[in-house]
N, C-alpha and C positions, 0 to 999 in steps of 0.2 A: 931324556932317557940316559941312563948311566952308561958311559962308554965302556967301562970294564965289563959290564954285563954283556954287551954286544960282542966284545972281544972274546968272550968265552963261548960264543956260538949260539947264544940265545936268540930266539926270534920273537918279535912282538908284532901283532897284527891289529892295530887300532882301526876300526871301521867307521869311526865318527870322531867327534872332537875330544873324546876321552883319550888321554895319553898317560899311561901308568908310569910311575916313577917311585923311587925310594922315598921313605918318609922325609918330611921337611926338616925334621930335627937333624937327621943324619947328614943331609945336604948342607945344612948351615954349620956343621961342625960342633953342634951343641952336644952335651952329654946325652947319651941314648941308652936307656935301660935295655932295650931289645938287643942293641949291638953288643953290649957287654955280656948279655945272656948267651947270645949266639957264639961269642968268642969262647965262653966257658965250655960249650958243648965239645969243642975240639975239632977234629977233622970233619970236613963236609963229606956227606955220603950221597951218592946218586941212587936212583931208584933200584938199579942193579947193574953190575958190570956187564952182564950177558945180554941185556935187552937192547934191541936195535929199533924198537918201535912200540907203540901203545898196544895194549890188549884190545881185541875186538877188530883189529885190522886184517888179520890173516885167517880167520875162521868164521864160519857161520854159526849162529846161535842154535843150540840144541834146546829141547823142551826143558831140560834141567836148568840151563842158563836163563831161559825165559821165565821160569817159575821163580828163580832167585831174584831176577830183576823186578818182577811183579810184586813180590813180598817186600823188597827194599823200597820200591816206590810207594806202596801202601803205608809203610812205616813213616817215610818222609812226609807224606801228605797228612798223616795224622798229627804230626808235629807242627806243620805249617799248612793249614787247610787252604789258604788263599795266598798266592804269590803276587797278586796284583800290586804293581807299583814298587816292588822290592828290588833292591840291589843285591844280586846273588852271585856267588862264585861256586863252581863245581871243580874241585881240585882232584886231578887224576880221573877226569870224566870219561875217558875212553875215546877212541877215534871218532865214533859216531855220536857220542854224548847223548845217549838215548833219553835219560831223564831230563836233561836240560832242554832238549827239543820239545818235550811235552809241556813245558811252562814258558817257552820263549815268547809266546803271544801275550803273556800276562805281566812279565817282569819289566821293570824300568830299564835294567841293564843286566848283562850276564858276562862274567869272566870265566873262560874255560881254560883249563891248564892240563896239558899232557904232552907227551913226546912228539906227537903229530895229531893233527885234527883235520877232519873232512873239509874240503874246499867250500862246500855249501854253508858250513858253520862260519867260516871266516868272512863270508860275504854278507851274513846277516847284520843289519844295521844296529841291532841291540847287543851284538856280541863283540867282546874284546878277547881275542884268542892269543894265548901265550904258549908257545911251543918250547920245551926245554926240559931239563932234568930237575927233579926235586932234590933238595930244597932251594937250589940256587935261583931258579926262575921266579920264585915267589917274591924275591926282593923287588920285583917290578911293580908290585901291587901296593897301593897307598895304605898308610896306617888308618885304622878305624873307618874304613870306607864302605863296608858291606853289611847288609842287614841279615843275610843268611849265608853261611859257608857250609858247603856239603863236601864230605870226604868219605866216599863210599867204596869200601874194599880197596884201600890204598896202602895204609900204613903197615899191613902185614907183608908188603913187598919191600919194606925199608929195613935195612939192618940196624940203623940208628934213626928212629922216627922222631926223636924229640925236637930236633931243629925244625922240621916241617910243622910240628904242632905248635911250636913257639910262633912261627909265622902265621898259622891259623888264628891263634889268639890275637896277634898283632893287627891283622886286617879286619877283624870283626868289630863293628861299631858298638858303642855303648848301648846296652839293651838288646843287641842282636843275638842270633842263635847260631851255634855250630852243631851240625848233625853228622855223626861219625859212625860208620858201620864197619865191623871187622869179623872174620870168622872166629869161632870159639874153639876150644880144645876138643869139645865134643864134635864140632863140625869137621875137624881135621880128618877123622876116620871116614866120614861119609863123602867129603870132598875128594879125598885120595882114592876111595873106592870108585867113585864116579869117573875120575880122570884116568887112573892108572889101570884099573881092572875092566871097567865097563865101557870106557871110551865115550862117556856122555858129557864130559867137560874137557876143555883144553889142558892136556898134560903139562904143557910148558908153563901155563899160569900157576898151576899148583906147585910145580917144581921150583918156582921163583919165590915161594913163600918163605919168609925169614922168621915168622913168629905167629902164634895164635893167642887170642886174648879172651879170657873170662873177665867178668867185671872187676875182680880183685887185681887183675893184671893191668887193666886199662885205666882205672881210677887214679892210681898214683902218677901215671904218666901224664894225665890231664892236669893234675895239680902242679906237677913240675913245669908244665908248659905255661902256666900262668892263670888258669881258671880257679876260682874260689870254690872250695868244697860245697858250700851251700848252693852254688849255682850249677852243680853237676848232678845229672841223673843217669845212671848206667844200669842196664838190664839186658837179659838175654831175650832174643826173639828168633823167628824162623824155627820154631820147635826146638829151641836151645842150640841151634847150629851156628848162630851168630850172636855177637854182642853189639848193642846199640847205645850210643851216648848222645844225650841232649845237654848241651852246655850253653847257658845264657851268660853273655858278657855283662859284667857289672855296669850299671847305668852311670855310676860315679866312681871315682878313684877310691873313695872311702868305703864303698859298698862291699 
């Protein structure tokens, strides 16, 4: 484990023989494309300066929250019908990691990343829990080590999401899938109505949003993070209130 990462206050909870570390190239001091790309991004940005914990920790789910979770789960399941034997990561999974729990009995392994995670998740033998801020804590995940990477309702909370997405591209194995969900500009109106006027969603979560994404906003960000245009599919879902991306990692460098 990288000592500098621990010095920054990151927590790593390996529950079995898996110990996450930075890519072998970086450790060996060899040229590292990802390292150069991250340097070019500039300053590191945390999830938000105001947050002191993950969403889902301090409020109960409303029917609006549950509907949104059900629709997101349905979309993820349509992209990956069977999680059996897969190595999966859920980035920004939330304190209770509700989707991850639904497939834990199927996956080979699950990496969960958020500011804090429920103790029951940390004790699961298939889970490696990483607690810390994005994007710094993602440095602990090995290069090209995951079959499916989920990033559901996360990057809208990041003022500078590119570095996190570069890590997402880095950790996805050749031939693997990245599934990314974000609220759209149309969704902004309804999310803020539900949160600020009707009290049907947590106002603090909506107040933390930095950006909304239509397909034309998200596609160039995914290309800049390293995905090939031919491997990116971006479309609206949830009645146009969200944008969803399915990105397949090239099986070979030349692909």
